[in-house]
C-alpha positions as CSV (number, residue, x, y, z in Angstrom):
1,M,126.3,62.6,94.3
2,L,130.0,62.0,93.6
3,P,131.5,62.9,90.2
4,R,132.9,59.9,88.4
5,K,136.6,59.4,88.7
6,S,138.8,61.1,86.1
7,S,140.0,57.7,84.8
8,R,136.6,57.2,83.3
9,S,136.4,60.6,81.7
10,G,138.6,59.8,78.7
11,G,135.9,58.8,76.2
12,F,132.7,59.3,78.0
13,R,132.0,62.9,77.0
14,A,130.6,62.0,73.5
15,G,128.8,59.1,75.0
16,V,127.1,61.3,77.6
17,A,126.0,63.8,75.0
18,A,124.6,60.9,73.0
19,L,122.8,59.6,76.0
20,V,121.4,62.9,77.0
21,L,120.1,63.5,73.4
22,A,118.7,60.0,73.2
23,L,116.9,60.4,76.5
24,F,115.6,63.8,75.7
25,F,114.2,62.8,72.4
26,C,112.8,59.5,73.8
27,A,111.0,61.5,76.4
28,A,109.7,63.9,73.8
29,T,107.3,61.3,72.5
30,S,105.3,61.6,75.8
31,C,105.8,65.3,76.6
32,A,106.5,67.2,73.3
33,A,103.9,69.4,71.8
34,A,100.9,67.7,70.2
35,D,101.8,65.4,67.3
36,T,101.9,66.7,63.7
37,G,98.9,65.5,61.7
38,A,96.7,65.1,64.8
39,K,93.2,66.6,64.5
40,I,92.5,68.9,67.4
41,E,89.4,69.4,69.5
42,S,87.9,72.8,70.0
43,F,88.2,74.7,73.3
44,K,86.8,77.7,75.1
45,G,88.3,80.2,77.4
46,W,88.2,83.7,78.8
47,T,90.2,86.6,77.4
48,Y,92.1,89.3,79.5
49,T,89.1,91.6,78.8
50,N,86.8,89.0,80.5
51,D,85.1,88.0,77.2
52,E,84.3,84.4,76.4
53,F,86.1,82.9,73.4
54,S,85.5,79.7,71.5
55,L,87.5,78.2,68.7
56,D,84.4,76.7,67.1
57,P,83.8,79.5,64.5
58,Y,87.3,79.0,63.1
59,L,88.3,75.4,63.6
60,G,88.0,73.5,60.3
61,K,87.3,76.7,58.4
62,V,90.5,78.8,58.3
63,P,94.2,78.1,59.4
64,I,94.8,78.9,63.1
65,V,98.0,80.0,64.9
66,L,98.1,79.3,68.6
67,D,100.7,81.5,70.4
68,F,101.6,80.1,73.9
69,G,103.5,82.6,76.0
70,S,104.0,84.6,79.2
71,I,104.4,88.3,80.0
72,Y,107.7,87.5,81.7
73,C,109.1,85.8,78.6
74,S,111.0,88.4,76.6
75,T,110.8,86.6,73.3
76,C,107.1,85.9,73.9
77,V,106.5,89.6,74.2
78,Q,108.8,90.4,71.3
79,S,106.7,88.2,69.0
80,I,103.4,90.0,69.7
81,P,104.0,93.0,67.3
82,H,104.9,90.5,64.5
83,L,101.8,88.5,65.1
84,I,99.7,91.7,65.0
85,V,101.3,92.4,61.6
86,L,100.5,88.9,60.3
87,Q,96.9,89.1,61.5
88,E,96.6,92.5,59.7
89,Q,98.3,91.1,56.6
90,Y,96.1,88.0,56.1
91,G,92.9,89.3,57.7
92,S,90.1,86.7,57.7
93,K,92.3,84.1,55.9
94,V,93.9,83.2,59.3
95,K,93.0,83.3,63.0
96,I,95.7,84.0,65.5
97,V,94.9,83.2,69.2
98,G,97.2,84.1,72.1
99,V,97.2,81.8,75.1
100,N,98.8,83.3,78.2
101,L,100.1,80.7,80.7
102,D,100.8,82.9,83.7
103,T,99.1,81.1,86.6
104,S,99.4,83.9,89.2
105,G,99.4,87.7,89.2
106,I,96.5,87.8,86.8
107,G,95.8,91.4,87.6
108,R,99.3,92.3,86.4
109,V,98.7,90.2,83.2
110,K,95.5,92.0,82.4
111,K,97.1,95.4,83.0
112,F,100.0,94.4,80.7
113,F,97.8,93.6,77.8
114,S,95.4,96.5,78.4
115,A,98.3,98.9,77.9
116,F,98.3,98.2,74.2
117,S,94.8,96.8,73.7
118,G,94.2,99.3,70.9
119,A,96.8,97.6,68.8
120,L,95.9,94.0,69.6
121,N,93.8,92.5,66.7
122,F,93.6,89.0,68.1
123,P,92.3,87.5,71.4
124,I,94.6,86.7,74.3
125,L,93.2,83.9,76.5
126,L,94.1,83.4,80.1
127,D,94.9,79.7,80.6
128,K,95.2,79.9,84.4
129,S,94.6,76.1,84.9
130,L,96.8,75.2,81.9
131,A,94.0,73.2,80.4
132,I,94.7,74.4,76.9
133,A,98.5,74.1,77.3
134,N,98.0,70.5,78.5
135,Q,95.8,69.7,75.6
136,F,98.6,70.6,73.3
137,N,101.4,69.2,75.5
138,V,103.3,72.5,75.6
139,I,106.6,72.1,77.4
140,T,108.4,75.3,76.8
141,L,107.8,78.9,75.9
142,P,107.2,80.4,73.5
143,T,105.5,77.7,71.5
144,Y,103.5,78.3,68.3
145,I,101.2,75.6,67.0
146,I,100.0,76.0,63.4
147,I,96.7,74.3,62.4
148,D,95.5,74.0,58.8
149,K,91.9,74.7,57.6
150,D,91.1,71.0,58.1
151,G,91.7,71.3,61.9
152,K,95.0,69.3,61.9
153,I,98.3,70.3,63.4
154,V,100.9,70.9,60.6
155,S,103.7,72.6,62.4
156,T,105.1,73.3,65.9
157,I,107.6,76.1,66.4
158,V,109.5,76.3,69.7
159,G,111.4,79.6,70.5
160,Y,111.3,83.0,68.7
161,D,114.2,84.6,67.0
162,E,114.9,86.1,63.6
163,E,115.5,82.6,62.1
164,N,112.3,81.1,63.5
165,R,110.3,84.2,62.6
166,A,111.3,83.8,59.0
167,K,110.4,80.1,59.1
168,M,107.0,81.0,60.8
169,D,106.2,83.5,58.0
170,S,107.0,81.0,55.3
171,I,105.0,78.1,57.0
172,I,101.9,80.3,57.6
173,D,102.0,81.5,54.0
174,K,102.2,78.0,52.7
175,V,99.3,76.8,54.9
176,I,97.1,79.6,53.8
177,K,97.8,78.8,50.2
178,G,97.2,75.0,50.8
179,E,100.8,74.1,50.0
180,S,102.6,71.1,51.5
181,L,105.3,71.6,54.1
182,A,108.8,70.1,54.1
183,A,109.6,67.7,56.9
184,A,111.9,70.2,58.5
185,E,109.1,72.7,58.7
186,T,106.8,70.5,60.7
187,K,109.1,70.7,63.8
188,V,111.1,73.9,64.3
189,G,112.8,73.4,67.6
190,S,115.4,74.8,69.9
191,E,119.0,73.8,69.7
192,I,119.3,73.2,73.5
193,A,117.3,71.3,76.0
194,V,116.4,72.4,79.6
195,L,116.6,69.1,81.5
196,S,115.8,70.5,85.0
197,P,113.4,71.7,86.3
198,S,110.5,70.3,84.4
199,N,108.1,72.7,82.9
200,F,104.8,73.5,84.7
201,T,105.8,71.8,88.0
202,M,105.8,73.0,91.6
203,T,108.4,73.0,94.4
204,Y,108.7,74.1,98.0
205,Q,112.4,74.8,97.6
206,S,113.9,78.3,97.8
207,N,116.6,77.6,95.3
208,M,116.8,75.5,92.2
209,W,119.5,74.2,89.8
210,V,118.8,74.9,86.2
211,V,120.5,72.2,84.2
212,G,120.4,71.8,80.4
213,S,122.0,70.0,77.5
214,A,124.0,72.3,75.2
215,N,123.8,69.9,72.3
216,G,127.1,71.1,70.9
217,N,126.5,74.8,71.5
218,K,129.5,76.4,73.1
219,G,127.5,79.1,74.9
220,P,127.6,81.3,76.8
221,F,124.3,80.5,78.5
222,T,122.5,83.0,80.6
223,V,119.4,82.5,82.8
224,K,116.8,85.1,83.7
225,L,114.1,84.7,86.4
226,N,110.9,86.6,85.7
227,G,112.7,89.0,83.3
228,G,115.3,90.1,85.9
229,S,119.1,90.3,85.7
230,P,120.8,87.4,83.9
231,K,123.0,84.9,85.6
232,T,125.7,83.1,83.6
233,A,125.6,79.4,83.7
234,K,128.7,77.2,84.2
235,I,129.5,75.0,81.2
236,N,130.5,71.4,82.1
237,G,131.2,69.3,79.0
238,D,128.1,69.4,76.9
239,S,125.9,70.6,79.7
240,F,125.3,73.9,81.5
241,Q,124.0,74.6,85.0
242,V,123.4,77.5,87.3
243,R,121.6,77.7,90.7
244,I,119.0,80.5,91.0
245,P,116.8,81.7,93.9
246,L,113.1,81.3,93.5
247,C,110.3,83.7,94.5
248,Y,106.9,82.6,95.8
249,G,104.4,82.0,93.0
250,S,105.3,81.7,89.4
251,N,108.9,81.6,88.4
252,F,109.5,82.1,84.7
253,I,112.9,80.7,83.9
254,E,114.3,81.8,80.5
255,V,117.6,80.4,79.1
256,S,119.3,82.5,76.4
257,Y,122.1,81.2,74.1
258,P,123.9,82.1,70.9
259,K,122.2,80.9,67.7
260,G,124.2,82.0,64.8
261,D,124.0,85.8,64.6
262,V,120.9,85.9,66.8
263,T,120.0,84.9,70.4
264,G,117.9,81.8,70.9
265,T,115.8,81.2,74.0
266,Q,114.0,78.4,75.8
267,A,111.9,78.8,78.9
268,V,110.1,76.8,81.6
269,V,107.6,77.8,84.3
270,L,108.1,76.6,87.9
271,F,105.8,77.4,90.8
272,R,107.1,77.9,94.3
273,D,104.4,77.0,96.8
274,P,104.6,79.0,100.0
275,R,102.8,76.1,101.9
276,M,100.7,78.7,103.6
277,G,98.1,81.2,102.3
278,E,94.6,80.5,100.9
279,G,94.4,80.5,97.1
280,S,98.1,80.8,96.6
281,G,98.8,77.3,95.2
282,V,98.4,75.7,91.8
283,N,97.6,72.2,90.6
284,F,101.1,71.6,89.3
285,P,102.7,68.3,90.1
286,E,105.6,68.5,92.5
287,Y,109.0,68.5,90.8
288,K,111.0,65.5,91.8
289,L,114.6,65.0,90.5
290,H,115.4,61.7,92.1
291,M,113.1,59.6,89.9
292,P,114.5,56.7,87.8
293,E,114.0,58.4,84.4
294,K,115.6,61.7,85.5
295,E,118.5,60.1,87.4
296,K,119.5,58.3,84.2
297,V,120.3,61.6,82.6
298,C,122.5,62.6,85.5
299,A,124.2,59.2,85.8
300,G,126.7,60.1,83.0
301,C,128.5,62.5,85.4
302,H,127.3,61.6,88.9
303,E,127.1,58.5,91.1
304,M,123.4,58.3,91.8
305,A,123.7,55.2,94.0
306,P,126.7,55.5,96.4
307,N,128.3,52.3,97.8
308,P,127.4,50.8,101.2
309,E,130.4,52.3,102.9
310,E,129.2,55.7,102.1
311,A,125.7,54.8,103.3
312,K,127.1,54.0,106.7
313,A,128.8,57.4,106.9
314,G,125.5,59.0,106.2
315,M,126.3,59.8,102.6
316,S,126.9,63.5,103.3
317,T,130.0,63.5,101.2
318,S,127.9,62.2,98.3
319,C,125.0,64.6,98.8
320,Q,127.3,67.6,99.2
321,T,128.5,67.5,95.6
322,C,125.2,69.0,94.4
323,H,123.5,70.1,97.6
324,G,126.6,71.5,99.4
325,Y,125.3,75.1,99.1
326,Q,122.6,74.1,101.6
327,T,125.2,73.8,104.4
328,E,127.3,76.9,103.7
329,E,125.6,79.2,106.2
330,K,126.9,80.0,109.7
331,F,124.4,77.9,111.7
332,V,124.3,74.3,110.4
333,H,121.7,71.8,111.5
334,G,123.2,69.3,114.0
335,P,123.0,66.0,112.1
336,I,124.6,67.3,108.9
337,P,128.2,67.7,110.1
338,V,128.3,64.1,111.3
339,G,126.9,62.7,108.0
340,G,123.4,62.7,109.2
341,C,121.4,63.0,106.0
342,P,119.6,59.7,106.6
343,A,118.2,61.1,109.9
344,C,115.6,62.9,107.7
345,H,115.9,61.4,104.3
346,D,115.0,57.8,103.3
347,F,117.7,56.5,100.9
348,N,115.6,53.4,100.1
349,S,112.3,55.1,99.2
350,K,110.8,54.2,95.8
351,P,110.1,55.4,93.1
352,H,111.1,58.8,94.4
353,R,114.3,58.4,96.3
354,Y,115.5,60.3,99.4
355,T,112.0,61.3,100.5
356,L,111.6,62.6,104.0
357,T,111.1,59.9,106.7
358,D,108.1,61.7,108.1
359,E,105.9,64.7,107.4
360,G,106.2,68.3,108.8
361,S,106.7,68.8,112.5
362,E,106.5,65.1,113.3
363,L,109.8,64.7,111.5
364,C,111.3,67.4,113.8
365,F,109.9,65.9,116.9
366,T,111.8,62.7,116.3
367,C,114.8,64.6,117.7
368,H,113.2,67.7,119.3
369,G,110.6,65.8,121.3
370,D,111.4,67.7,124.4
371,V,109.7,70.8,123.1
372,K,106.6,69.1,121.7
373,A,104.6,69.9,124.9
374,K,105.3,73.7,124.4
375,F,103.6,73.6,121.1
376,Q,100.4,72.2,122.5
377,R,99.3,75.2,124.6
378,D,95.9,77.0,124.4
379,T,96.9,79.3,121.5
380,V,99.2,77.9,118.7
381,H,100.8,80.0,116.0
382,G,99.5,79.2,112.5
383,P,102.6,77.6,111.0
384,V,103.1,75.5,114.1
385,A,99.5,74.3,114.0
386,M,100.0,73.2,110.4
387,G,103.2,71.4,111.3
388,L,105.3,73.8,109.0
389,C,108.4,74.3,111.0
390,A,110.4,74.8,107.7
391,V,108.5,78.1,107.0
392,C,110.7,79.8,109.6
393,H,113.6,77.3,110.1
394,N,115.9,76.0,107.4
395,P,116.5,72.3,108.1
396,H,120.0,72.5,106.6
397,S,121.7,75.8,107.5
398,A,120.9,79.4,107.9
399,P,122.7,82.7,108.7
400,Y,120.7,83.1,112.0
401,K,120.6,81.2,115.2
402,F,118.2,78.3,115.4
403,Q,118.5,78.0,111.6
404,L,116.1,80.9,111.1
405,R,115.7,81.7,107.4
406,A,115.9,85.4,108.2
407,S,116.0,87.8,111.1
408,Q,113.2,87.7,113.5
409,A,111.6,90.9,112.3
410,S,111.9,90.0,108.6
411,L,110.3,86.6,109.3
412,C,107.4,88.1,111.2
413,I,106.8,90.9,108.7
414,S,106.8,88.4,105.8
415,C,103.4,87.3,107.1
416,H,102.3,90.2,109.2
417,E,102.7,92.8,106.5
418,D,100.7,95.4,108.3
419,M,103.6,95.9,110.7
420,R,105.9,97.0,107.8
421,E,104.4,100.5,107.7
422,K,104.1,100.7,111.5
423,V,107.8,100.0,112.2
424,G,108.7,102.8,109.8
425,K,107.5,105.5,112.2
426,F,109.8,108.0,113.8
427,V,110.0,106.5,117.3
428,V,110.5,102.7,117.5
429,H,110.3,100.6,120.6
430,K,113.8,99.2,121.4
431,P,112.9,95.5,121.1
432,V,111.4,96.2,117.7
433,A,114.4,98.2,116.6
434,Q,116.7,95.4,117.7
435,E,114.4,92.9,115.8
436,Q,113.6,91.0,119.1
437,C,110.0,90.2,118.5
438,T,110.2,87.2,120.8
439,N,110.9,89.4,123.8
440,C,107.1,89.9,123.9
441,H,105.7,87.2,121.6
442,D,106.2,83.5,121.7
443,P,106.6,82.4,118.1
444,H,105.3,78.9,118.7
445,S,102.4,78.9,121.2
446,S,101.1,80.6,124.3
447,D,98.5,80.3,127.1
448,N,97.8,84.0,126.4
449,P,95.1,84.3,123.7
450,E,96.3,87.8,122.7
451,Y,99.0,87.8,120.1
452,F,100.9,84.9,121.8
453,L,102.2,87.3,124.4
454,V,104.7,85.9,126.9
455,G,102.9,87.9,129.7
456,S,99.8,89.8,130.5
457,G,99.3,93.6,131.0
458,E,101.7,95.3,133.3
459,K,103.6,92.1,134.0
460,L,104.8,92.0,130.4
461,C,106.0,95.6,130.5
462,F,107.6,95.1,133.9
463,K,109.9,92.5,132.4
464,C,112.0,95.4,131.1
465,H,110.4,98.5,132.8
466,T,110.8,97.2,136.3
467,Q,108.7,98.6,139.2
468,D,111.7,100.3,140.7
469,K,112.2,102.3,137.4
470,M,108.5,103.0,137.3
471,A,108.2,104.2,141.0
472,R,108.3,107.8,140.0
473,H,105.6,107.2,137.4
474,S,102.4,108.6,138.9
475,H,100.1,108.3,135.8
476,P,97.3,105.8,136.3
477,T,97.8,102.5,134.4
478,S,94.5,100.9,135.4
479,G,90.9,101.7,136.1
480,P,88.5,103.7,134.0
481,P,89.7,107.0,132.4
482,P,88.2,110.3,133.7
483,A,86.5,110.5,130.3
484,K,86.4,108.4,127.2
485,I,87.8,110.2,124.1
486,D,88.4,109.1,120.6
487,G,91.9,107.8,119.9
488,M,92.5,106.5,123.5
489,P,93.1,102.7,123.4
490,L,91.4,100.8,126.3
491,D,91.3,97.2,127.3
492,K,88.3,94.9,126.8
493,K,86.8,96.2,130.1
494,G,87.1,99.8,128.9
495,E,89.9,100.5,131.4
496,L,93.4,102.0,131.1
497,N,96.5,100.0,130.6
498,C,100.0,100.6,129.4
499,K,98.9,100.6,125.8
500,S,96.5,103.4,126.5
501,C,99.4,105.8,126.4
502,H,102.2,103.9,124.7
503,D,102.3,101.9,121.4
504,P,104.3,98.7,122.0
505,H,105.8,98.9,118.5
506,A,106.3,102.4,117.1
507,S,104.8,105.8,117.0
508,D,105.3,109.2,115.4
509,E,105.0,110.8,118.9
510,A,107.6,111.1,121.6
511,R,107.7,108.3,124.2
512,L,105.7,106.1,121.9
513,T,102.6,107.9,122.9
514,T,99.4,106.8,121.1
515,F,97.6,110.1,121.1
516,K,98.3,112.8,118.5
517,G,100.2,115.6,120.2
518,G,101.5,113.2,122.9
519,C,100.7,113.8,126.5
520,N,99.5,117.4,125.9
521,G,97.2,116.3,123.1
522,C,95.5,113.7,125.3
523,H,95.2,116.1,128.3
524,D,93.8,118.9,126.2
525,A,91.2,116.5,124.8
526,L,90.4,115.4,128.3
527,K,89.9,119.0,129.5
528,K,87.6,119.6,126.7
529,A,85.6,116.5,127.4
530,L,85.4,117.3,131.2
531,A,84.6,121.0,130.7
532,P,81.1,122.1,131.7
533,P,78.8,122.6,128.8
534,P,78.4,126.3,127.6
535,P,75.2,128.1,128.7
536,P,72.3,127.8,126.4
537,P,71.7,130.8,124.0
538,P,68.9,133.2,125.1
539,A,65.4,132.8,123.8
540,E,64.3,135.1,120.9
541,G,62.2,137.4,123.1
542,E,64.9,137.8,125.7
543,A,67.5,138.6,123.0
544,G,65.2,141.3,121.6
545,A,64.7,143.0,125.0
546,A,68.4,143.0,125.7
547,T,69.0,144.7,122.3
548,G,66.4,147.4,123.1
549,N,67.8,148.1,126.5
550,A,71.3,148.5,125.0
551,S,70.0,151.0,122.5
552,E,68.4,153.1,125.3
553,Q,71.6,153.1,127.2
554,D,73.5,154.3,124.1
555,V,71.1,157.2,123.7
556,S,71.2,158.2,127.4
557,G,75.0,158.0,127.4
558,A,75.4,161.5,125.9
559,G,76.7,164.0,128.4
560,E,75.0,167.1,129.7
561,D,77.1,169.2,127.2
562,G,75.6,167.1,124.4
563,Q,78.8,165.2,123.6
564,T,78.9,161.5,123.3
565,G,81.5,159.0,124.5
566,D,82.9,158.7,121.0
567,E,83.5,162.4,120.9
568,E,85.3,162.3,124.2
569,V,87.5,159.5,122.9
570,T,88.3,161.6,119.9
571,D,89.3,164.6,122.0
572,D,91.4,162.4,124.2
573,S,93.2,161.0,121.2
574,Q,94.0,164.5,119.9
575,A,95.4,165.4,123.3
576,D,97.6,162.3,123.3
577,E,98.9,163.1,119.9
578,E,99.8,166.7,120.9
579,E,101.5,165.5,124.1
580,A,103.6,162.9,122.1
581,A,104.7,165.5,119.6
582,A,105.8,167.9,122.4
583,E,107.8,165.1,124.1
584,E,109.6,164.2,120.9
585,E,110.5,167.9,120.3
586,Q,112.0,168.1,123.8
587,Q,114.1,164.9,123.2
588,Q,115.5,166.4,120.0
589,R,116.6,169.6,121.9
590,A,118.2,167.5,124.6
591,K,120.5,165.7,122.1
592,P,124.1,167.0,122.3
593,K,125.1,169.2,119.3
594,P,128.1,168.1,117.2
595,P,131.3,170.2,117.8
596,P,131.9,173.0,115.3
597,R,134.2,172.1,112.4
598,R,137.7,173.6,112.5
599,R,138.8,175.9,109.7
600,R,142.0,174.9,107.9
């Protein structure tokens, strides 16, 4: 999307700000938190301690404070101690209910709250499906909804800082006392507005632009992802923007900005779907920027509908203004340099513009039809079978050949995590060390049902370890072993193969041997397995007889002179000692004497 020409920029800044504000507040009628004065319906849920909770005992009886937050939201967490104090201060006069909106990593959420469960004096519900959040139209975090004792919403507070905390204290005190609120107290909002991405949406993208309206605030604006290191946003007129990488699963995006002497915050939750993996998705709607209502907000600065001449050129120059980062890597997808965005994107689609012209691998096959047959062999790799080429290949550009999103090993290990520990062993097979998994495995499909191997048995090994090199190798590589021992890998027939001795990936033993102790360890185990069994122990009667005979022999062993063998040994020992002493004395005499000292 092209920036508008500078000749038009003279007086449009204020107009753009007004347009953004107008659109934001117009949209707020449909997506802001529940309307003030609305009577709410009760709800039930489960707490982080697996206890069922219902609002019924409190609704219409005492004032209620609903606290919507996330463990990744710094201000959400900062407000918890103050809410504990408020619950302690007012006791049964008010009911505070926490509603956690983290949709994944629930184990971590439970562990987080359990760490200070002794101090928590109000329930924390886990709203994994966002049913409670949707009931109250919560669009940013933290959000606090205050309900009076008649069950009606009297105030909505967005964001938590010292200023909003003071307002919250005053509003809660008035509601408990039954006093009326001023108009400004019914809506306590944030000074800025996050325009993109929309809260509680889903994307397949690995990166996302965070765009917001500054509403006159001069910044600086910083953005944190899941409580990590902050990134400073670029300010452009009365808006700010920064591109951030996304992780799989929940992405808690928190924008911080100066608010007087304190720091204000506003946050949204975006879910990145990995496309693969059972139970890893959510029921969020997909985030789509190029929709009429969203494009109007951008139209103040960008040409959202390029002219026909640009369309003929493929519109790459227009798309590059915002999406140029997608083509900055070393290996760029072929159509892009020649203005080929329309090869994959439909510029006339409605209402969502620029949608893909086809789905999954079928889109790739419009150009790469020559390889389609290779993907239809007996055994097909999971992502290929699902038509998810983009799991491994970036359709725009990438730092690796064939537009791979990462190195071969990194891509493989991202799914095959059991290999991560294995390749960390002392001895690593050369192809593995060089991250050449495809030397042995076909990443798309294979006629070999075992791990998509590009060959079978010895034939695969002989691709590198040729028969000429292996001619001096006399160890058997086929047939049954002399004996079966624990720890010796055999094929399905129970016979030897190359993997019986060598691990094809890595090992802690020399030469990638699979047996502990290497060759010697295996051969020692074989000797033990092949050794004849020891003779059976003698029976009880035989053992007693043998003992008796031995005793008789001991008695008869005394000499005619009445001396026993032990006595003879003793005499011999004494003789040896005397002989050794005499020999030592003779050696001392043989030593040369030192010369006599001269007198001075």
